[in-house]
PARORO-495144 format. One record per residue (C-alpha): residue number from 1; residue in three letters; x, y, z. Coordinates in steps of 0.05 Angstrom, whole numbers, plus 5000, padded with zeros to 4 digits. Layout:
<rs>
[r NUM; "ALA"; [X; Y; Z]]
...
</rs>
This chain:
<rs>
[r 1; "MET"; [9679; 0443; 7752]]
[r 2; "PHE"; [9699; 0487; 7805]]
[r 3; "SER"; [9729; 0539; 7767]]
[r 4; "TYR"; [9661; 0557; 7746]]
[r 5; "THR"; [9665; 0614; 7797]]
[r 6; "SER"; [9607; 0653; 7763]]
[r 7; "PRO"; [9556; 0611; 7790]]
[r 8; "ILE"; [9586; 0597; 7852]]
[r 9; "LEU"; [9575; 0667; 7866]]
[r 10; "TYR"; [9512; 0685; 7839]]
[r 11; "ALA"; [9477; 0621; 7866]]
[r 12; "ALA"; [9512; 0648; 7942]]
[r 13; "ALA"; [9480; 0719; 7932]]
[r 14; "ALA"; [9420; 0696; 7905]]
[r 15; "VAL"; [9397; 0662; 7966]]
[r 16; "MET"; [9420; 0706; 8002]]
[r 17; "VAL"; [9367; 0760; 7966]]
[r 18; "SER"; [9320; 0699; 7976]]
[r 19; "LYS"; [9326; 0704; 8053]]
[r 20; "GLY"; [9323; 0781; 8050]]
[r 21; "GLY"; [9254; 0779; 8013]]
[r 22; "GLY"; [9274; 0801; 7955]]
[r 23; "PHE"; [9255; 0759; 7904]]
[r 24; "GLN"; [9182; 0758; 7945]]
[r 25; "ALA"; [9186; 0824; 7934]]
[r 26; "ILE"; [9187; 0831; 7859]]
[r 27; "ILE"; [9130; 0778; 7849]]
[r 28; "SER"; [9088; 0816; 7901]]
[r 29; "LEU"; [9091; 0870; 7855]]
[r 30; "ALA"; [9082; 0837; 7799]]
[r 31; "LYS"; [9030; 0794; 7817]]
[r 32; "LYS"; [8996; 0871; 7842]]
[r 33; "VAL"; [9004; 0895; 7766]]
[r 34; "LEU"; [8993; 0827; 7728]]
[r 35; "LYS"; [8944; 0803; 7773]]
[r 36; "ASP"; [8920; 0732; 7747]]
[r 37; "LYS"; [8965; 0730; 7686]]
[r 38; "ILE"; [9032; 0710; 7733]]
[r 39; "GLY"; [9041; 0670; 7677]]
[r 40; "LEU"; [9067; 0725; 7625]]
[r 41; "PHE"; [9111; 0739; 7683]]
[r 42; "ALA"; [9151; 0671; 7671]]
[r 43; "GLY"; [9146; 0680; 7596]]
[r 44; "PHE"; [9176; 0752; 7610]]
[r 45; "LEU"; [9229; 0727; 7649]]
[r 46; "VAL"; [9256; 0676; 7603]]
[r 47; "LEU"; [9259; 0723; 7554]]
[r 48; "VAL"; [9308; 0765; 7602]]
[r 49; "GLN"; [9346; 0701; 7612]]
[r 50; "ALA"; [9347; 0698; 7538]]
[r 51; "LEU"; [9369; 0764; 7534]]
[r 52; "ALA"; [9428; 0759; 7593]]
[r 53; "THR"; [9452; 0697; 7566]]
[r 54; "TYR"; [9458; 0734; 7505]]
[r 55; "MET"; [9498; 0790; 7521]]
[r 56; "ALA"; [9548; 0752; 7572]]
[r 57; "GLY"; [9556; 0691; 7526]]
[r 58; "MET"; [9539; 0640; 7575]]
[r 59; "GLY"; [9479; 0628; 7616]]
[r 60; "ALA"; [9503; 0596; 7684]]
[r 61; "GLY"; [9508; 0659; 7722]]
[r 62; "ASN"; [9454; 0690; 7699]]
[r 63; "THR"; [9409; 0629; 7717]]
[r 64; "MET"; [9430; 0624; 7779]]
[r 65; "VAL"; [9400; 0693; 7789]]
[r 66; "ILE"; [9339; 0692; 7744]]
[r 67; "ALA"; [9317; 0615; 7769]]
[r 68; "PRO"; [9302; 0633; 7841]]
[r 69; "LEU"; [9252; 0690; 7814]]
[r 70; "VAL"; [9218; 0643; 7771]]
[r 71; "ALA"; [9216; 0589; 7822]]
[r 72; "VAL"; [9187; 0635; 7874]]
[r 73; "ALA"; [9139; 0654; 7820]]
[r 74; "VAL"; [9115; 0594; 7795]]
[r 75; "GLY"; [9149; 0543; 7818]]
[r 76; "ALA"; [9196; 0481; 7798]]
[r 77; "ILE"; [9133; 0474; 7732]]
[r 78; "PRO"; [9180; 0429; 7677]]
[r 79; "GLU"; [9154; 0465; 7621]]
[r 80; "VAL"; [9184; 0540; 7649]]
[r 81; "ILE"; [9244; 0500; 7665]]
[r 82; "ALA"; [9247; 0469; 7601]]
[r 83; "GLY"; [9235; 0540; 7569]]
[r 84; "MET"; [9293; 0571; 7612]]
[r 85; "ALA"; [9334; 0517; 7582]]
[r 86; "LEU"; [9325; 0527; 7509]]
[r 87; "ALA"; [9335; 0604; 7515]]
[r 88; "THR"; [9402; 0597; 7538]]
[r 89; "ALA"; [9419; 0549; 7491]]
[r 90; "VAL"; [9403; 0577; 7434]]
[r 91; "CYS"; [9427; 0644; 7461]]
[r 92; "PHE"; [9496; 0623; 7496]]
[r 93; "THR"; [9508; 0581; 7423]]
[r 94; "THR"; [9495; 0648; 7372]]
[r 95; "SER"; [9521; 0700; 7420]]
[r 96; "PRO"; [9582; 0741; 7393]]
[r 97; "ALA"; [9611; 0743; 7461]]
[r 98; "SER"; [9609; 0660; 7468]]
[r 99; "THR"; [9673; 0615; 7451]]
[r 100; "GLU"; [9609; 0565; 7406]]
[r 101; "THR"; [9596; 0626; 7356]]
[r 102; "VAL"; [9670; 0641; 7352]]
[r 103; "LEU"; [9684; 0560; 7319]]
[r 104; "ALA"; [9628; 0568; 7277]]
[r 105; "ALA"; [9649; 0636; 7254]]
[r 106; "ASP"; [9720; 0606; 7240]]
[r 107; "ALA"; [9691; 0545; 7210]]
[r 108; "ALA"; [9648; 0581; 7158]]
[r 109; "GLY"; [9707; 0631; 7136]]
[r 110; "ILE"; [9667; 0692; 7161]]
[r 111; "ASP"; [9665; 0755; 7208]]
[r 112; "VAL"; [9631; 0730; 7285]]
[r 113; "GLY"; [9591; 0790; 7270]]
[r 114; "ILE"; [9571; 0775; 7210]]
[r 115; "HIS"; [9553; 0699; 7233]]
[r 116; "ALA"; [9515; 0723; 7297]]
[r 117; "SER"; [9478; 0773; 7250]]
[r 118; "ASN"; [9457; 0711; 7202]]
[r 119; "MET"; [9435; 0663; 7263]]
[r 120; "LEU"; [9396; 0730; 7294]]
[r 121; "PRO"; [9331; 0702; 7271]]
[r 122; "PHE"; [9336; 0636; 7286]]
[r 123; "THR"; [9361; 0654; 7353]]
[r 124; "LEU"; [9297; 0699; 7363]]
[r 125; "LEU"; [9256; 0639; 7335]]
[r 126; "PHE"; [9283; 0590; 7387]]
[r 127; "VAL"; [9281; 0644; 7438]]
[r 128; "LEU"; [9204; 0656; 7424]]
[r 129; "LEU"; [9192; 0588; 7436]]
[r 130; "GLY"; [9217; 0583; 7501]]
[r 131; "ALA"; [9182; 0636; 7537]]
[r 132; "ALA"; [9118; 0619; 7504]]
[r 133; "LEU"; [9133; 0539; 7528]]
[r 134; "ALA"; [9138; 0582; 7600]]
[r 135; "VAL"; [9079; 0616; 7591]]
[r 136; "TYR"; [9039; 0549; 7565]]
[r 137; "GLY"; [9072; 0509; 7625]]
[r 138; "VAL"; [9038; 0556; 7670]]
[r 139; "HIS"; [8967; 0555; 7636]]
[r 140; "LYS"; [8971; 0482; 7636]]
[r 141; "ARG"; [8992; 0466; 7710]]
[r 142; "GLY"; [8979; 0530; 7747]]
[r 143; "ILE"; [9025; 0551; 7800]]
[r 144; "MET"; [9064; 0500; 7834]]
[r 145; "THR"; [9089; 0537; 7894]]
[r 146; "VAL"; [9091; 0504; 7960]]
[r 147; "GLY"; [9043; 0531; 8009]]
[r 148; "GLU"; [9083; 0561; 8056]]
[r 149; "ASN"; [9108; 0610; 8004]]
[r 150; "GLY"; [9030; 0619; 7986]]
[r 151; "GLU"; [9018; 0648; 8060]]
[r 152; "GLU"; [9083; 0689; 8058]]
[r 153; "GLY"; [9057; 0716; 7990]]
[r 154; "ALA"; [8986; 0726; 8019]]
[r 155; "GLU"; [9024; 0775; 8079]]
[r 156; "GLU"; [9066; 0811; 8017]]
[r 157; "THR"; [9009; 0833; 7971]]
[r 158; "ASP"; [8979; 0861; 8031]]
[r 159; "THR"; [9045; 0908; 8051]]
[r 160; "SER"; [9055; 0976; 8015]]
[r 161; "SER"; [9081; 0980; 7946]]
[r 162; "GLY"; [9141; 1037; 7969]]
[r 163; "LYS"; [9151; 0985; 8018]]
[r 164; "LEU"; [9152; 0922; 7963]]
[r 165; "TRP"; [9209; 0960; 7916]]
[r 166; "VAL"; [9254; 0975; 7974]]
[r 167; "GLN"; [9251; 0905; 7993]]
[r 168; "ALA"; [9259; 0885; 7913]]
[r 169; "VAL"; [9321; 0937; 7904]]
[r 170; "PRO"; [9377; 0884; 7919]]
[r 171; "ALA"; [9346; 0830; 7877]]
[r 172; "LEU"; [9338; 0890; 7823]]
[r 173; "ALA"; [9408; 0910; 7831]]
[r 174; "LEU"; [9430; 0843; 7827]]
[r 175; "LEU"; [9396; 0822; 7754]]
[r 176; "LEU"; [9407; 0893; 7735]]
[r 177; "MET"; [9491; 0873; 7740]]
[r 178; "VAL"; [9488; 0808; 7713]]
[r 179; "ILE"; [9455; 0834; 7648]]
[r 180; "ALA"; [9490; 0899; 7643]]
[r 181; "GLY"; [9552; 0905; 7677]]
[r 182; "SER"; [9590; 0877; 7619]]
[r 183; "LYS"; [9563; 0941; 7584]]
[r 184; "ILE"; [9563; 0990; 7636]]
[r 185; "ASN"; [9648; 0966; 7641]]
[r 186; "LYS"; [9658; 0980; 7577]]
[r 187; "LEU"; [9623; 1049; 7578]]
[r 188; "PHE"; [9676; 1073; 7633]]
[r 189; "GLY"; [9730; 1025; 7605]]
[r 190; "ILE"; [9738; 0991; 7683]]
[r 191; "ASN"; [9712; 0926; 7700]]
[r 192; "ILE"; [9664; 0951; 7759]]
[r 193; "PHE"; [9624; 0900; 7754]]
[r 194; "MET"; [9648; 0828; 7760]]
[r 195; "PRO"; [9619; 0766; 7787]]
[r 196; "VAL"; [9655; 0785; 7862]]
[r 197; "THR"; [9646; 0864; 7865]]
[r 198; "ASN"; [9569; 0851; 7844]]
[r 199; "VAL"; [9562; 0796; 7900]]
[r 200; "ILE"; [9593; 0851; 7947]]
[r 201; "ILE"; [9545; 0908; 7926]]
[r 202; "THR"; [9486; 0861; 7926]]
[r 203; "ALA"; [9507; 0841; 7999]]
[r 204; "VAL"; [9512; 0923; 8021]]
[r 205; "LEU"; [9449; 0934; 8000]]
[r 206; "VAL"; [9410; 0871; 8024]]
[r 207; "ALA"; [9447; 0890; 8093]]
[r 208; "ILE"; [9414; 0956; 8090]]
[r 209; "LEU"; [9345; 0950; 8060]]
[r 210; "SER"; [9320; 0879; 8079]]
[r 211; "PRO"; [9303; 0850; 8150]]
[r 212; "LEU"; [9360; 0812; 8157]]
[r 213; "THR"; [9419; 0841; 8196]]
[r 214; "ILE"; [9489; 0842; 8171]]
[r 215; "ASN"; [9511; 0775; 8208]]
[r 216; "GLU"; [9452; 0744; 8176]]
[r 217; "THR"; [9469; 0775; 8106]]
[r 218; "CYS"; [9536; 0745; 8115]]
[r 219; "GLU"; [9508; 0680; 8143]]
[r 220; "ALA"; [9458; 0677; 8084]]
[r 221; "LEU"; [9513; 0689; 8026]]
[r 222; "GLY"; [9553; 0626; 8060]]
[r 223; "ASP"; [9483; 0583; 8060]]
[r 224; "GLY"; [9470; 0601; 7986]]
[r 225; "SER"; [9548; 0565; 7965]]
[r 226; "ARG"; [9535; 0495; 7989]]
[r 227; "TYR"; [9484; 0468; 7942]]
[r 228; "ILE"; [9510; 0486; 7884]]
[r 229; "LEU"; [9584; 0467; 7906]]
[r 230; "THR"; [9566; 0393; 7927]]
[r 231; "THR"; [9529; 0387; 7854]]
[r 232; "LEU"; [9589; 0414; 7819]]
[r 233; "PHE"; [9629; 0363; 7857]]
[r 234; "SER"; [9585; 0306; 7841]]
[r 235; "VAL"; [9580; 0335; 7758]]
[r 236; "GLY"; [9660; 0330; 7766]]
[r 237; "ILE"; [9672; 0259; 7784]]
[r 238; "PHE"; [9610; 0243; 7732]]
[r 239; "LEU"; [9660; 0283; 7670]]
[r 240; "GLY"; [9720; 0247; 7697]]
[r 241; "PHE"; [9691; 0184; 7667]]
[r 242; "ILE"; [9671; 0224; 7606]]
[r 243; "ASN"; [9739; 0254; 7594]]
[r 244; "ILE"; [9767; 0171; 7602]]
[r 245; "ILE"; [9719; 0149; 7545]]
[r 246; "ALA"; [9745; 0219; 7503]]
[r 247; "GLU"; [9819; 0194; 7511]]
[r 248; "LEU"; [9798; 0129; 7476]]
[r 249; "GLY"; [9781; 0168; 7417]]
[r 250; "THR"; [9711; 0149; 7408]]
[r 251; "PHE"; [9670; 0217; 7410]]
[r 252; "GLU"; [9723; 0236; 7336]]
[r 253; "GLU"; [9702; 0170; 7316]]
[r 254; "LEU"; [9629; 0187; 7315]]
[r 255; "ALA"; [9648; 0252; 7286]]
[r 256; "ALA"; [9671; 0228; 7226]]
[r 257; "LEU"; [9619; 0191; 7205]]
[r 258; "VAL"; [9580; 0256; 7190]]
[r 259; "GLY"; [9640; 0265; 7127]]
[r 260; "LYS"; [9614; 0194; 7102]]
[r 261; "ALA"; [9536; 0216; 7093]]
[r 262; "PRO"; [9509; 0234; 7023]]
[r 263; "SER"; [9509; 0318; 7009]]
[r 264; "VAL"; [9442; 0320; 7013]]
[r 265; "VAL"; [9430; 0304; 7085]]
[r 266; "ILE"; [9502; 0320; 7119]]
[r 267; "VAL"; [9477; 0383; 7159]]
[r 268; "PRO"; [9426; 0353; 7193]]
[r 269; "CYS"; [9462; 0285; 7204]]
[r 270; "ALA"; [9521; 0336; 7234]]
[r 271; "VAL"; [9456; 0375; 7277]]
[r 272; "LEU"; [9442; 0298; 7304]]
[r 273; "MET"; [9510; 0282; 7315]]
[r 274; "SER"; [9526; 0344; 7343]]
[r 275; "PHE"; [9462; 0343; 7398]]
[r 276; "LEU"; [9490; 0258; 7411]]
[r 277; "ILE"; [9555; 0273; 7433]]
[r 278; "ALA"; [9532; 0342; 7468]]
[r 279; "ILE"; [9492; 0294; 7518]]
[r 280; "PRO"; [9548; 0254; 7558]]
[r 281; "SER"; [9604; 0320; 7550]]
[r 282; "GLY"; [9555; 0370; 7556]]
[r 283; "ALA"; [9603; 0418; 7602]]
[r 284; "MET"; [9646; 0428; 7538]]
[r 285; "CYS"; [9597; 0448; 7490]]
[r 286; "ALA"; [9661; 0485; 7452]]
[r 287; "GLY"; [9696; 0421; 7447]]
[r 288; "VAL"; [9633; 0375; 7414]]
[r 289; "LEU"; [9633; 0437; 7362]]
[r 290; "ALA"; [9708; 0433; 7357]]
[r 291; "LEU"; [9699; 0354; 7334]]
[r 292; "ILE"; [9636; 0368; 7288]]
[r 293; "LEU"; [9658; 0438; 7250]]
[r 294; "PRO"; [9715; 0423; 7212]]
[r 295; "THR"; [9683; 0364; 7163]]
[r 296; "LEU"; [9629; 0422; 7149]]
[r 297; "SER"; [9693; 0468; 7134]]
[r 298; "LEU"; [9722; 0428; 7089]]
[r 299; "LEU"; [9662; 0414; 7046]]
[r 300; "GLY"; [9650; 0487; 7045]]
[r 301; "MET"; [9576; 0492; 7083]]
[r 302; "PRO"; [9557; 0562; 7092]]
[r 303; "SER"; [9546; 0606; 7161]]
[r 304; "SER"; [9478; 0574; 7170]]
[r 305; "ALA"; [9503; 0508; 7173]]
[r 306; "MET"; [9549; 0517; 7223]]
[r 307; "GLY"; [9504; 0555; 7263]]
[r 308; "PHE"; [9453; 0507; 7260]]
[r 309; "VAL"; [9504; 0446; 7288]]
[r 310; "ALA"; [9518; 0494; 7348]]
[r 311; "ILE"; [9456; 0506; 7363]]
[r 312; "ALA"; [9442; 0433; 7359]]
[r 313; "ALA"; [9502; 0415; 7408]]
[r 314; "GLY"; [9470; 0475; 7460]]
[r 315; "ILE"; [9402; 0431; 7460]]
[r 316; "GLY"; [9439; 0372; 7470]]
[r 317; "THR"; [9480; 0399; 7530]]
[r 318; "GLN"; [9406; 0419; 7559]]
[r 319; "VAL"; [9402; 0343; 7572]]
[r 320; "SER"; [9473; 0323; 7603]]
[r 321; "PRO"; [9478; 0318; 7667]]
[r 322; "VAL"; [9542; 0347; 7669]]
[r 323; "GLN"; [9526; 0417; 7646]]
[r 324; "VAL"; [9535; 0471; 7687]]
[r 325; "ASN"; [9472; 0504; 7670]]
[r 326; "LEU"; [9430; 0452; 7697]]
[r 327; "ALA"; [9458; 0449; 7759]]
[r 328; "ALA"; [9438; 0519; 7767]]
[r 329; "LEU"; [9373; 0506; 7747]]
[r 330; "SER"; [9373; 0454; 7794]]
[r 331; "ASP"; [9393; 0504; 7848]]
[r 332; "GLY"; [9353; 0551; 7831]]
[r 333; "PHE"; [9286; 0512; 7829]]
[r 334; "LYS"; [9308; 0460; 7878]]
[r 335; "VAL"; [9300; 0399; 7836]]
[r 336; "GLU"; [9350; 0343; 7822]]
[r 337; "VAL"; [9390; 0354; 7761]]
[r 338; "ILE"; [9369; 0287; 7738]]
[r 339; "THR"; [9291; 0303; 7747]]
[r 340; "ILE"; [9302; 0364; 7694]]
[r 341; "VAL"; [9341; 0320; 7644]]
[r 342; "LYS"; [9280; 0273; 7637]]
[r 343; "ASN"; [9231; 0335; 7646]]
[r 344; "ASN"; [9277; 0373; 7589]]
[r 345; "MET"; [9286; 0308; 7540]]
[r 346; "LYS"; [9221; 0316; 7501]]
[r 347; "TYR"; [9218; 0385; 7498]]
[r 348; "MET"; [9291; 0387; 7471]]
[r 349; "LEU"; [9282; 0329; 7425]]
[r 350; "ILE"; [9224; 0378; 7391]]
[r 351; "ALA"; [9267; 0435; 7389]]
[r 352; "LEU"; [9325; 0383; 7354]]
[r 353; "GLY"; [9263; 0368; 7296]]
[r 354; "LEU"; [9248; 0432; 7279]]
[r 355; "LEU"; [9332; 0446; 7278]]
[r 356; "VAL"; [9332; 0392; 7227]]
[r 357; "ILE"; [9274; 0419; 7187]]
[r 358; "CYS"; [9305; 0475; 7184]]
[r 359; "SER"; [9370; 0461; 7169]]
[r 360; "PHE"; [9335; 0425; 7108]]
[r 361; "ILE"; [9308; 0480; 7089]]
[r 362; "PHE"; [9355; 0543; 7097]]
[r 363; "VAL"; [9417; 0505; 7083]]
</rs>
């Protein structure tokens, strides 16, 4: 679990930026523009999270940067967290840059780009549902930030827009580097924007543009890594027991049951099995697909069937206590992982039901 260096680095950077007032400055600017429609800002950030995940092919590193923004804006609203989780899961299982999409395309026997294009309408559907869920959650529950932040927010609102923009630069720069860094690297043909360099650039900006001194910036960077490292250690222990079960062949036997289902319902059964297997082994989504997809491949199922199974595995990971993205959400919103799992369950089951319906209609 400690090999997931990007979430660890971005977690530290996000805390550093937060202590420098970067996230609060963005929220204050958003409040000036949106006034009482801050729920739209939460929905917009879910779309940003989806875009960043789709471009990168993975979500946890993006979550470490975007989740604190949402947390400062609206607080730990269950629907907002679930919306981010859903958008992330769908995007990393259908992105042309992800391992999961490559596996699905190989199983369908078509080019990765073609498969990603085939799945794009369904990707957009679930991403919009995630954003709508976030907006609904804010509308239903209101802003759930702590009182301390409320006082700070009032103070920031009186600050001039120019000063707020200056304080927001480190947060905006980090967000831009996370989302567009890989594209810029390809444009110049050299890897400039990587997790390590992104954090260093952000730290320099925080030291220059925020009230923090250089020493305070370094201390904030170190403090920011503690929570995510502790969480990943706990997750690693849990995953060890899951690996023992996997060695017994339990998951392979469950996957083999899919092939025994009637042909009419084999794709919905594969979708359900993919979701169920992903719950205990959520840190290995590609491994889950490696168990399920060969059965569909032998039956000559189309690209959409492979894509639905991949999305189901992604949705299943968002109720798995060993999923790194949930650890990132836990760190960003300061909520226990198991609490997020419980809150996400009903929304992921609804998404799974919609996916099963799609598998009947579009396969």
